[in-house]
N, C-alpha and C positions, 0 to 999 in steps of 0.2 A: 771429647777433647782431652789430650793427655795432660798429666800433671806437670806443671812447670817446676824447674829445679828450685831448691831451697834458697839459692842466692838471690832469686827474684823478690823474696819477701823477708830477707834477713834484716835489712835496715828499715827504719821507719822515720817518718816526719809527720808532725801534727799529732793531735789528740787521738786517743783510742776510740774506735768505732764499736761500741758495746751495747747499745740500747736495742736488744733483740725484740722487744715488744713492738718496735717500729719498723723492723727489717723483715720483710717476708722471705721465706725460703732459705733460712740459715741452716746449713747442715750441722748435724750433731757432732761433737768432738769424737774422734776415734778411740780415745782412751776409755777402756772398759772398766778398769779398776784403778783406783789411786792408792790403795793399801793392799799388800799381800803379805801373808805370813802371820805370825803370832805377835801382836803388839805388847802383850802383858808379860812376856818372859823376861828373865833377868839376864840382860846382855852385858858384855864387857866393853865393846867398841861401837862407835857410830861412825860410819863412813859417809861423807857428804860429797856430792857432785856440785861444785860451785862455779859460777860464771866468772870469766875474766874479760868479758866483752859485753857491750850493750847492744841489744837487738831483739829480734823476734824468733820464736821457735814454733813452727807449725805443729798442729795437733798430731799429724801422722808421724812426725819426727819424734815427738815425745813418746808416742805409743811404741814406735820401733825401739827406742832406747829402753823403755820399760820391759818389753817382751824379751829382748836379748839379755838384759841383766837378770831377769827372772829365770830364763832358760839356763844361763851359765851357772848361776848359783844353785838352782834346784837340781841340775844334773850332777854337780860335784858333791853337794851335801846329801841330796836325796830326800830328806824329810823337810816338809814345808813349815814345820813348827820350830825350826832351828834358826830362823832369820825373820826379819821384818823389813820390807821395802815400802817406801812412801814417796809418791810423786807429789811434790809440794806446789808446783806451778800449775795453774788451771788456764786453759786457753779461752780467755774472755773476748779478745779482740777479733772482730769479723774481718776477714780478708776479702777484698773485692777484686774483680778482674774484668777488664773491658775485652770481651772475647772478640777475636778477629779471625776471619777465615783465611786460610793459607793454602789456596790452590789456584790454578790458572783461571783467570777471569774473575777473581774475588774482588778486584778493585771496583767492578761495576755493581757489586751486590751489597756493599757495606758503606757506612757513613764515616768511618775512620775515627777521628777524635771528636766529632760533634756529640755533645752531651755525654761524654765518656765517664760517667760516675762509676759504672761497673756493677756487676751482679755478684752477690755473695758466693764464694766458692769454698770457704772453709774458715777455720778459726786458728788463732795463734796466741801463745803466751808471750807477754811483753816482759823483757828484762830491762828495767829502767835504771838499775843501780849495779855497780860492780860488786861482786861477792854475794849475789843472791843464790840461795840453795835451790837447785832444781829437783834433786832426788836425794833421799837419804836411806841408808841401809844399816840396820843394827844386827850385829853378829856376836857370837862367842869368840874367845881368844883363838881357839884352834881353827876357826874358819876365816881368819882375817885376810890371809893371802888370796883365798878364793874370792872373797868379796871385793878386794882391790882389783883383781883381774876382771871380775864381772863389770865393774864400773869403767875399767879401761876399755873394754869392748863397747860398752854403751856410749862412751864419749864419741866414738866414731860415727854414731848415728845423729849427732846433734850438729847444727850448722855453726854454732858459736864456740869460741875457745873456752874450755873448762878445765878445772883442776880437781884432783881428788884430795880431800882433806880427811885425815883419820884422827879421831878424838877418843880418848879413853873416858868411859862413863864413870863418874864418881859414885861409889856405893855409899848409901846411908847419908847422903847430903840433903 
């Protein structure tokens, strides 16, 4: 069955469905790494990808944003020790889908809405407050424009409205 568009899962109602010890067959999140680069280096700026909307972000969307941001910045800078990317949101919420058949004669083979609780198909990160940080990126001063461009491209992979915030890191504070 093909993947439904992100707009099907963008909004939520009700509490999060997170108790994985009671849910059989929950797929693992597609995010492979949450931190990339060198976290201990002395950076000048931190660039944050902040939400302007409340909703859910599926795990494959978070992974796509992470991969494209990493690819953009590492291809421009070259050295992976000159930046640090951190995906802060973890996809805890289990997404369910009532799978329906969509071919000729399918109406005689399925129950429709009867007992339509749904089977787990993936996970999502819930954004419950405005201004939550999805990802952050630490860079030196000379790589600031490259980092902003990397997050600009990563914004297009996310289903919610986001903004890029640049903050200068205070030295010796």
